KOLVEX-727780 format. One record per residue (C-alpha): residue number from 1; residue in one letter; z, x, y. Coordinates in nm, 4 decimals. Layout:
<pt><seq>NUM</seq><type>a</type><c3>Z</c3><c1>X</c1><c2>Y</c2></pt>
...
This chain:
<pt><seq>1</seq><type>x</type><c3>-4.0931</c3><c1>1.4753</c1><c2>4.4113</c2></pt>
<pt><seq>2</seq><type>x</type><c3>-4.2524</c3><c1>1.7568</c1><c2>4.6051</c2></pt>
<pt><seq>3</seq><type>x</type><c3>-4.5103</c3><c1>1.7077</c1><c2>4.8749</c2></pt>
<pt><seq>4</seq><type>x</type><c3>-4.7873</c3><c1>1.8671</c1><c2>4.6650</c2></pt>
<pt><seq>5</seq><type>x</type><c3>-4.7336</c3><c1>1.6135</c1><c2>4.3869</c2></pt>
<pt><seq>6</seq><type>x</type><c3>-4.7422</c3><c1>1.3245</c1><c2>4.6337</c2></pt>
<pt><seq>7</seq><type>x</type><c3>-5.0639</c3><c1>1.4506</c1><c2>4.7882</c2></pt>
<pt><seq>8</seq><type>x</type><c3>-5.2202</c3><c1>1.4941</c1><c2>4.4440</c2></pt>
<pt><seq>9</seq><type>x</type><c3>-5.1328</c3><c1>1.1372</c1><c2>4.3424</c2></pt>
<pt><seq>10</seq><type>x</type><c3>-5.2614</c3><c1>1.0008</c1><c2>4.6723</c2></pt>
<pt><seq>11</seq><type>x</type><c3>-5.5899</c3><c1>1.1904</c1><c2>4.6302</c2></pt>
<pt><seq>12</seq><type>x</type><c3>-5.6264</c3><c1>1.0509</c1><c2>4.2783</c2></pt>
<pt><seq>13</seq><type>x</type><c3>-5.5623</c3><c1>0.6986</c1><c2>4.4111</c2></pt>
<pt><seq>14</seq><type>x</type><c3>-5.8266</c3><c1>0.7438</c1><c2>4.6817</c2></pt>
<pt><seq>15</seq><type>x</type><c3>-6.0760</c3><c1>0.8807</c1><c2>4.4285</c2></pt>
<pt><seq>16</seq><type>x</type><c3>-6.0108</c3><c1>0.5733</c1><c2>4.2148</c2></pt>
<pt><seq>17</seq><type>x</type><c3>-6.0968</c3><c1>0.3549</c1><c2>4.5155</c2></pt>
<pt><seq>18</seq><type>x</type><c3>-6.4300</c3><c1>0.5365</c1><c2>4.5455</c2></pt>
<pt><seq>19</seq><type>x</type><c3>-6.4899</c3><c1>0.5081</c1><c2>4.1704</c2></pt>
<pt><seq>20</seq><type>x</type><c3>-6.4046</c3><c1>0.1392</c1><c2>4.1823</c2></pt>
<pt><seq>21</seq><type>x</type><c3>-6.6391</c3><c1>0.0773</c1><c2>4.4734</c2></pt>
<pt><seq>22</seq><type>x</type><c3>-6.9150</c3><c1>0.2695</c1><c2>4.2959</c2></pt>
<pt><seq>23</seq><type>x</type><c3>-6.8582</c3><c1>0.0639</c1><c2>3.9830</c2></pt>
<pt><seq>24</seq><type>x</type><c3>-6.8865</c3><c1>-0.2589</c1><c2>4.1818</c2></pt>
<pt><seq>25</seq><type>x</type><c3>-7.2138</c3><c1>-0.1402</c1><c2>4.3348</c2></pt>
<pt><seq>26</seq><type>x</type><c3>-7.3355</c3><c1>-0.0480</c1><c2>3.9853</c2></pt>
<pt><seq>27</seq><type>x</type><c3>-7.2374</c3><c1>-0.3939</c1><c2>3.8565</c2></pt>
<pt><seq>28</seq><type>x</type><c3>-7.4307</c3><c1>-0.5632</c1><c2>4.1359</c2></pt>
<pt><seq>29</seq><type>x</type><c3>-7.7356</c3><c1>-0.3388</c1><c2>4.1690</c2></pt>
<pt><seq>30</seq><type>x</type><c3>-7.7371</c3><c1>-0.1173</c1><c2>3.8593</c2></pt>
<pt><seq>31</seq><type>x</type><c3>-8.0164</c3><c1>-0.3193</c1><c2>3.7035</c2></pt>
<pt><seq>32</seq><type>x</type><c3>-8.2511</c3><c1>-0.1612</c1><c2>3.9559</c2></pt>
<pt><seq>33</seq><type>x</type><c3>-8.1989</c3><c1>0.1693</c1><c2>3.7751</c2></pt>
<pt><seq>34</seq><type>x</type><c3>-8.3753</c3><c1>0.0124</c1><c2>3.4767</c2></pt>
<pt><seq>35</seq><type>x</type><c3>-8.6974</c3><c1>0.0395</c1><c2>3.6756</c2></pt>
<pt><seq>36</seq><type>x</type><c3>-8.6733</c3><c1>0.4157</c1><c2>3.6297</c2></pt>
<pt><seq>37</seq><type>x</type><c3>-8.4676</c3><c1>0.4572</c1><c2>3.3122</c2></pt>
<pt><seq>38</seq><type>x</type><c3>-8.5500</c3><c1>0.2142</c1><c2>3.0333</c2></pt>
<pt><seq>39</seq><type>x</type><c3>-8.2158</c3><c1>0.2870</c1><c2>2.8618</c2></pt>
<pt><seq>40</seq><type>x</type><c3>-8.0107</c3><c1>0.1867</c1><c2>3.1683</c2></pt>
<pt><seq>41</seq><type>x</type><c3>-7.9593</c3><c1>-0.1774</c1><c2>3.0594</c2></pt>
<pt><seq>42</seq><type>x</type><c3>-7.7558</c3><c1>-0.0416</c1><c2>2.7666</c2></pt>
<pt><seq>43</seq><type>x</type><c3>-7.5023</c3><c1>0.0838</c1><c2>3.0220</c2></pt>
<pt><seq>44</seq><type>x</type><c3>-7.5501</c3><c1>-0.1691</c1><c2>3.2972</c2></pt>
<pt><seq>45</seq><type>x</type><c3>-7.5436</c3><c1>-0.4994</c1><c2>3.1105</c2></pt>
<pt><seq>46</seq><type>x</type><c3>-7.1936</c3><c1>-0.4437</c1><c2>2.9639</c2></pt>
<pt><seq>47</seq><type>x</type><c3>-7.0707</c3><c1>-0.3334</c1><c2>3.3081</c2></pt>
<pt><seq>48</seq><type>x</type><c3>-7.2251</c3><c1>-0.6410</c1><c2>3.4718</c2></pt>
<pt><seq>49</seq><type>x</type><c3>-7.0739</c3><c1>-0.8648</c1><c2>3.2031</c2></pt>
<pt><seq>50</seq><type>x</type><c3>-6.7325</c3><c1>-0.7064</c1><c2>3.2640</c2></pt>
<pt><seq>51</seq><type>x</type><c3>-6.7644</c3><c1>-0.7540</c1><c2>3.6407</c2></pt>
<pt><seq>52</seq><type>x</type><c3>-6.8622</c3><c1>-1.1184</c1><c2>3.6008</c2></pt>
<pt><seq>53</seq><type>x</type><c3>-6.5802</c3><c1>-1.1717</c1><c2>3.3469</c2></pt>
<pt><seq>54</seq><type>x</type><c3>-6.3212</c3><c1>-1.0304</c1><c2>3.5873</c2></pt>
<pt><seq>55</seq><type>x</type><c3>-6.4398</c3><c1>-1.2615</c1><c2>3.8639</c2></pt>
<pt><seq>56</seq><type>x</type><c3>-6.4756</c3><c1>-1.5731</c1><c2>3.6471</c2></pt>
<pt><seq>57</seq><type>x</type><c3>-6.1414</c3><c1>-1.5227</c1><c2>3.4704</c2></pt>
<pt><seq>58</seq><type>x</type><c3>-5.9446</c3><c1>-1.4263</c1><c2>3.7799</c2></pt>
<pt><seq>59</seq><type>x</type><c3>-5.8273</c3><c1>-1.1125</c1><c2>3.6032</c2></pt>
<pt><seq>60</seq><type>x</type><c3>-5.7326</c3><c1>-0.7936</c1><c2>3.7820</c2></pt>
<pt><seq>61</seq><type>x</type><c3>-5.9470</c3><c1>-0.4945</c1><c2>3.6944</c2></pt>
<pt><seq>62</seq><type>x</type><c3>-5.7543</c3><c1>-0.2160</c1><c2>3.5170</c2></pt>
<pt><seq>63</seq><type>x</type><c3>-5.8763</c3><c1>0.0297</c1><c2>3.7812</c2></pt>
<pt><seq>64</seq><type>x</type><c3>-5.6624</c3><c1>-0.1587</c1><c2>4.0342</c2></pt>
<pt><seq>65</seq><type>x</type><c3>-5.3560</c3><c1>-0.1168</c1><c2>3.8129</c2></pt>
<pt><seq>66</seq><type>x</type><c3>-5.4228</c3><c1>0.2560</c1><c2>3.7692</c2></pt>
<pt><seq>67</seq><type>x</type><c3>-5.4823</c3><c1>0.3013</c1><c2>4.1424</c2></pt>
<pt><seq>68</seq><type>x</type><c3>-5.1543</c3><c1>0.1255</c1><c2>4.2221</c2></pt>
<pt><seq>69</seq><type>x</type><c3>-4.9753</c3><c1>0.3470</c1><c2>3.9680</c2></pt>
<pt><seq>70</seq><type>x</type><c3>-5.0888</c3><c1>0.6594</c1><c2>4.1511</c2></pt>
<pt><seq>71</seq><type>x</type><c3>-5.0100</c3><c1>0.5097</c1><c2>4.4927</c2></pt>
<pt><seq>72</seq><type>x</type><c3>-4.6603</c3><c1>0.4266</c1><c2>4.3710</c2></pt>
<pt><seq>73</seq><type>x</type><c3>-4.6195</c3><c1>0.7770</c1><c2>4.2211</c2></pt>
<pt><seq>74</seq><type>x</type><c3>-4.7177</c3><c1>0.9224</c1><c2>4.5600</c2></pt>
<pt><seq>75</seq><type>x</type><c3>-4.4574</c3><c1>0.7067</c1><c2>4.7322</c2></pt>
<pt><seq>76</seq><type>x</type><c3>-4.7311</c3><c1>0.5029</c1><c2>4.8956</c2></pt>
<pt><seq>77</seq><type>x</type><c3>-4.7693</c3><c1>0.1320</c1><c2>4.9355</c2></pt>
<pt><seq>78</seq><type>x</type><c3>-4.9243</c3><c1>-0.0598</c1><c2>4.6471</c2></pt>
<pt><seq>79</seq><type>x</type><c3>-5.0954</c3><c1>-0.3937</c1><c2>4.6838</c2></pt>
<pt><seq>80</seq><type>x</type><c3>-5.1059</c3><c1>-0.7180</c1><c2>4.4928</c2></pt>
<pt><seq>81</seq><type>x</type><c3>-5.4275</c3><c1>-0.8912</c1><c2>4.3997</c2></pt>
<pt><seq>82</seq><type>x</type><c3>-5.7453</c3><c1>-0.7131</c1><c2>4.3069</c2></pt>
<pt><seq>83</seq><type>x</type><c3>-5.9830</c3><c1>-0.4546</c1><c2>4.4532</c2></pt>
<pt><seq>84</seq><type>x</type><c3>-6.2163</c3><c1>-0.7150</c1><c2>4.6007</c2></pt>
<pt><seq>85</seq><type>x</type><c3>-5.9289</c3><c1>-0.8870</c1><c2>4.7793</c2></pt>
<pt><seq>86</seq><type>x</type><c3>-5.7859</c3><c1>-0.5587</c1><c2>4.9093</c2></pt>
<pt><seq>87</seq><type>x</type><c3>-6.1001</c3><c1>-0.3758</c1><c2>5.0225</c2></pt>
<pt><seq>88</seq><type>x</type><c3>-6.4084</c3><c1>-0.5990</c1><c2>5.0184</c2></pt>
<pt><seq>89</seq><type>x</type><c3>-6.2784</c3><c1>-0.9339</c1><c2>5.1374</c2></pt>
<pt><seq>90</seq><type>x</type><c3>-6.1371</c3><c1>-0.8020</c1><c2>5.4676</c2></pt>
<pt><seq>91</seq><type>x</type><c3>-6.4834</c3><c1>-0.6687</c1><c2>5.5462</c2></pt>
<pt><seq>92</seq><type>x</type><c3>-6.6858</c3><c1>-0.9702</c1><c2>5.4371</c2></pt>
<pt><seq>93</seq><type>x</type><c3>-6.4413</c3><c1>-1.2577</c1><c2>5.4869</c2></pt>
<pt><seq>94</seq><type>x</type><c3>-6.1318</c3><c1>-1.2582</c1><c2>5.7056</c2></pt>
<pt><seq>95</seq><type>x</type><c3>-5.9316</c3><c1>-1.4895</c1><c2>5.4757</c2></pt>
<pt><seq>96</seq><type>x</type><c3>-5.7562</c3><c1>-1.4125</c1><c2>5.1490</c2></pt>
<pt><seq>97</seq><type>x</type><c3>-5.9511</c3><c1>-1.4150</c1><c2>4.8264</c2></pt>
<pt><seq>98</seq><type>x</type><c3>-5.9344</c3><c1>-1.7548</c1><c2>4.6608</c2></pt>
<pt><seq>99</seq><type>x</type><c3>-6.0202</c3><c1>-1.8575</c1><c2>4.3076</c2></pt>
<pt><seq>100</seq><type>x</type><c3>-6.3263</c3><c1>-2.0364</c1><c2>4.4402</c2></pt>
<pt><seq>101</seq><type>x</type><c3>-6.4551</c3><c1>-1.7175</c1><c2>4.6065</c2></pt>
<pt><seq>102</seq><type>x</type><c3>-6.4037</c3><c1>-1.5241</c1><c2>4.2836</c2></pt>
<pt><seq>103</seq><type>x</type><c3>-6.6243</c3><c1>-1.7772</c1><c2>4.1054</c2></pt>
<pt><seq>104</seq><type>x</type><c3>-6.8832</c3><c1>-1.7482</c1><c2>4.3818</c2></pt>
<pt><seq>105</seq><type>x</type><c3>-6.8782</c3><c1>-1.3684</c1><c2>4.3466</c2></pt>
<pt><seq>106</seq><type>x</type><c3>-6.9185</c3><c1>-1.4004</c1><c2>3.9702</c2></pt>
<pt><seq>107</seq><type>x</type><c3>-7.2149</c3><c1>-1.6322</c1><c2>4.0178</c2></pt>
<pt><seq>108</seq><type>x</type><c3>-7.3690</c3><c1>-1.3974</c1><c2>4.2755</c2></pt>
<pt><seq>109</seq><type>x</type><c3>-7.3354</c3><c1>-1.0983</c1><c2>4.0415</c2></pt>
<pt><seq>110</seq><type>x</type><c3>-7.4960</c3><c1>-1.3006</c1><c2>3.7643</c2></pt>
<pt><seq>111</seq><type>x</type><c3>-7.7764</c3><c1>-1.4329</c1><c2>3.9838</c2></pt>
<pt><seq>112</seq><type>x</type><c3>-7.8577</c3><c1>-1.0959</c1><c2>4.1409</c2></pt>
<pt><seq>113</seq><type>x</type><c3>-7.8769</c3><c1>-0.9371</c1><c2>3.7979</c2></pt>
<pt><seq>114</seq><type>x</type><c3>-8.0900</c3><c1>-1.2171</c1><c2>3.6546</c2></pt>
<pt><seq>115</seq><type>x</type><c3>-8.3390</c3><c1>-1.1647</c1><c2>3.9371</c2></pt>
<pt><seq>116</seq><type>x</type><c3>-8.3344</c3><c1>-0.7869</c1><c2>3.8948</c2></pt>
<pt><seq>117</seq><type>x</type><c3>-8.3865</c3><c1>-0.8039</c1><c2>3.5190</c2></pt>
<pt><seq>118</seq><type>x</type><c3>-8.6582</c3><c1>-1.0654</c1><c2>3.5567</c2></pt>
<pt><seq>119</seq><type>x</type><c3>-8.8359</c3><c1>-0.8209</c1><c2>3.7876</c2></pt>
<pt><seq>120</seq><type>x</type><c3>-8.7778</c3><c1>-0.5313</c1><c2>3.5434</c2></pt>
<pt><seq>121</seq><type>x</type><c3>-8.9089</c3><c1>-0.7416</c1><c2>3.2555</c2></pt>
<pt><seq>122</seq><type>x</type><c3>-9.2195</c3><c1>-0.8442</c1><c2>3.4523</c2></pt>
<pt><seq>123</seq><type>x</type><c3>-9.2881</c3><c1>-0.4839</c1><c2>3.5504</c2></pt>
<pt><seq>124</seq><type>x</type><c3>-9.2127</c3><c1>-0.3126</c1><c2>3.2196</c2></pt>
<pt><seq>125</seq><type>x</type><c3>-9.2875</c3><c1>-0.5890</c1><c2>2.9722</c2></pt>
<pt><seq>126</seq><type>x</type><c3>-8.9307</c3><c1>-0.5567</c1><c2>2.8383</c2></pt>
<pt><seq>127</seq><type>x</type><c3>-8.5785</c3><c1>-0.4905</c1><c2>2.9568</c2></pt>
<pt><seq>128</seq><type>x</type><c3>-8.4904</c3><c1>-0.2015</c1><c2>2.7283</c2></pt>
């Protein structure tokens, strides 16, 4: 494979990391956008449900698989586990991601969004 192809695949992998991180932020805090756009829960609630499902089930997000595909195609190092374990956990917690922490993260996502939507409902009189 030529160097240009490797660089392209590596750039795509890095863009997927940014997309993944943005998606996680949207899952956690996207409900706040409903304060401005009343239609936002139609997009956010399925995303939040997916994020909680991934954490509660212990599944690996498909974005991780796609990112690893492009890293492998670029000749780079792939990683096992999920995005949270690879990028978030080293920042927040020095130990490896455990099943218990995934459940805690799922509960935190759910709790944060319940509080946000309670606030949206109190302010707007409805969620959507």
